[in-house]
C-alpha positions as CSV (number, residue, x, y, z in Angstrom):
1,M,0.0,0.0,0.0
2,I,1.3,3.5,-0.9
3,N,1.1,6.2,1.8
4,R,1.4,9.8,0.7
5,I,1.0,11.5,4.1
6,F,4.5,12.9,4.0
7,S,4.7,13.4,0.2
8,G,6.5,16.7,-0.6
9,S,8.1,16.8,2.9
10,R,11.7,17.7,3.1
11,C,14.1,15.2,4.7
12,R,17.8,14.4,5.1
13,V,19.6,11.1,5.4
14,I,21.3,10.6,8.8
15,R,23.7,7.9,7.8
16,Q,25.3,6.9,4.5
17,V,22.9,4.6,2.5
18,H,24.2,2.2,-0.1
19,Y,22.1,1.1,-3.1
20,P,23.0,-0.7,-6.3
21,G,23.8,2.5,-8.2
22,G,26.1,4.0,-5.5
23,A,25.5,5.7,-2.2
24,V,23.5,8.6,-0.7
25,H,25.9,10.4,1.6
26,R,25.1,11.5,5.2
27,F,23.2,14.8,5.5
28,T,22.1,14.8,1.9
29,R,18.7,16.5,1.6
30,G,15.7,15.4,-0.5
31,T,12.0,15.4,-0.9
32,I,9.8,12.4,0.1
33,R,7.8,11.1,-2.8
34,Y,5.8,8.4,-0.9
35,A,6.1,5.6,1.6
36,M,5.1,2.0,1.1
37,D,4.9,-1.4,2.8
38,N,6.9,-4.2,1.2
39,L,7.1,-7.7,2.8
40,G,6.1,-6.2,6.2
41,R,8.7,-3.4,6.1
42,E,8.0,0.3,5.6
43,L,10.1,1.9,2.9
44,V,10.3,5.6,1.8
45,M,10.9,6.7,-1.7
46,V,13.0,10.0,-1.7
47,D,14.1,12.3,-4.6
48,W,17.5,13.5,-3.4
49,D,18.8,17.0,-4.2
50,T,21.8,15.3,-5.9
51,G,19.5,14.0,-8.6
52,Q,19.3,10.4,-7.2
53,A,16.0,8.7,-6.3
54,T,16.2,5.8,-3.9
55,V,14.1,3.8,-1.4
56,V,15.3,4.0,2.2
57,F,14.1,2.8,5.6
58,P,12.4,5.5,7.8
59,K,15.1,5.1,10.4
60,D,17.7,6.3,7.8
61,I,16.1,9.7,7.4
62,E,14.8,12.6,9.4
63,L,12.2,15.3,8.4
64,V,13.5,18.8,8.2
65,A,11.6,22.0,8.3
66,D,12.7,25.6,8.9
67,D,16.3,24.4,9.8
68,Q,14.9,22.2,12.6
69,S,14.8,18.4,12.4
70,V,12.3,15.9,13.6
71,T,12.9,12.1,13.5
72,A,10.6,10.4,10.9
């Protein structure tokens, strides 16, 4: 199921995340596209400011707004 509650929200990655095409480095900012459940795990699709788009776990990102951060 696709969850769009946080669609358009800004976030940043709190640890380096590896994926088949490379890595998203710590503190990279992006925009959440959607969240989804896959095999009982929640995943978040993010369009990073670096031009990458990856799926990450919610524990790997934090929401950011007005230079303040809130854990997602």
